[in-house]
C-alpha positions, -999 to +999 in steps of 0.1 A: -336+264-400-331+245-426-303+243-453-316+256-488-295+242-516-296+256-550-295+233-576-272+242-609-267+207-622-286+175-627-255+154-621-252+166-583-249+132-567-272+146-536-300+145-560-300+104-564-333+096-548-353+124-571-338+108-604-362+091-627-360+053-609-379+027-612-395+011-584-371-017-580-345+004-579-361+027-553-370-008-533-330-018-535-319+018-521-343+017-494-359+048-501-392+066-515-404+096-526-435+112-504-453+138-528-474+164-512-483+172-476-507+145-469-482+119-480-451+135-461-469+137-427-481+100-431-447+090-438-440+111-406-466+097-384-451+064-396-417+069-385-401+073-416-370+092-417-373+126-439-338+126-459-344+158-481-369+182-498-371+189-533-395+220-543-399+250-565-386+280-547-419+295-544-431+269-519-400+274-494-416+305-478-451+294-490-472+262-489-438+241-482-430+261-450-444+242-422-428+209-440-396+229-444-398+236-404-411+204-396-386+180-417-355+199-407-334+188-436-318+199-468-341+215-491-331+210-531-346+239-552-338+255-586-349+266-616-385+252-633-369+235-664-339+218-643-361+205-615-386+192-644-355+176-661-346+159-631-380+145-619-397+141-653-427+162-641-436+200-629-430+200-592-461+228-591-481+196-585-467+188-552-435+190-526-412+161-527-397+144-498-373+117-499-375+091-469-363+061-456-389+031-462-406+014-433-398-021-426-415-043-446-446-061-429-449-099-434-481-116-443-487-139-416-484-106-392-512-089-415-534-122-416-530-127-376-560-107-364-576-099-398-611-107-409-615-089-440-582-089-465-581-075-502-556-092-528-545-076-558-531-096-584-508-080-612-525-046-604-495-028-621-510+012-625-498+031-595-532+054-595-551+017-592-529+006-565-533+040-545-566+043-550-575+006-538-550+011-508-573+044-499-606+029-504-593-004-482-579+019-458-613+040-456-635+011-454-627-012-430-603-038-447-579-051-421-549-054-448-538-058-483-517-082-496-501-080-530-484-106-556-448-098-566-459-084-601-478-054-588-469-021-585-450-008-552-474+008-530-445+033-519-442+044-554-446+080-560-479+081-578-494+053-558-487+071-522-498+100-537-533+085-550-537+071-517-534+103-499-507+084-476-527+055-470-501+030-480-484+044-448-514+034-425-527+004-443-512-027-433-496-045-465-470-068-477-459-087-507-469-123-510-458-149-536-486-174-535-515-154-512-541-182-519-523-208-505-513-190-473-550-175-472-563-213-472-538-223-445-548-195-422-586-201-423-596-175-448-625-182-476-615-167-506-635-152-530-628-139-568-640-109-583-648-121-619-674-124-644-686-160-640-721-176-643-720-190-612-707-161-595-722-147-561-737-113-561-716-090-536-747-086-517-750-123-511-755-134-472-728-165-476-701-137-480-712-117-451-715-145-428-676-154-433-658-153-398-626-145-424-627-135-462-601-125-481-615-110-519-591-113-547-591-082-572-572-087-608-551-068-635-564-040-656-581-056-687-575-088-683-586-094-647-575-123-624-557-156-637-581-186-642-559-210-619-565-179-591-606-177-599-606-215-601-591-220-564-611-194-548-642-207-525-664-181-547-668-162-577-683-127-570-699-101-592-712-065-587-747-061-598-747-044-633-770-021-652-773-003-689-753-035-703-725-024-687-704-055-676-676-044-654-659-015-637-626-002-633-604-025-608-600+006-585-639+015-585-649-021-582-627-026-552-646+002-532-676-012-539-665-044-529-649-032-497-683-011-491-705-044-490-684-067-476-670-049-444-706-034-431-701-054-400-666-047-395-675-007-397-705-012-376-685-031-347-657-001-349 
């Protein structure tokens, strides 16, 4: 039976992983916080070692009981106000598990046998990164590269929104994805509003043996040098004077269109 520990102070040193740490701090500590059952289970499937659980008392013998039994680690609990002061949000939205981070993949390994790659440039919102990861995994993308200024896919919100896809999808940070992709034989497409842009349905894109799609930051989009360096600029045809979609929605549409052949062959 797991050990249940009643928290009485926010200063308890055992609670370090659950404090309101930045993504960089979490990376240095080689730990991440998995929120909700799907993310925790995905972490266990990945081989990530659970360190502890944090949940409201009502969940220990309720919706969290299976996870408590499966993880076999200390379970921290306490008064609702105390837990909210620790994490910065109500735990009723989920059960938290501190887990060891998986080993980082190398971009070259992801590209080795890939045909369709998504590249995220300066996408800083965790919700968007999580949604893009979930869509990429569901719609047949082989891997995701992220520039160094992107949100960490293992950030709590990103992992939760992805429904655990960040632990199933191959991804890696890459300082210069455009150069690496060209060196490894990929054609590159920038999702950007340009007069000479191809439709996402264009056969030139579908015929590409290896294709990487670049998606840019919320609001600003891709950097000009990235667009200029890509082989194609690509747009999603729009109606009713709408000129763009949220980056997560645009990514889902583009992945569906560009990965049709891969899904059929699978």
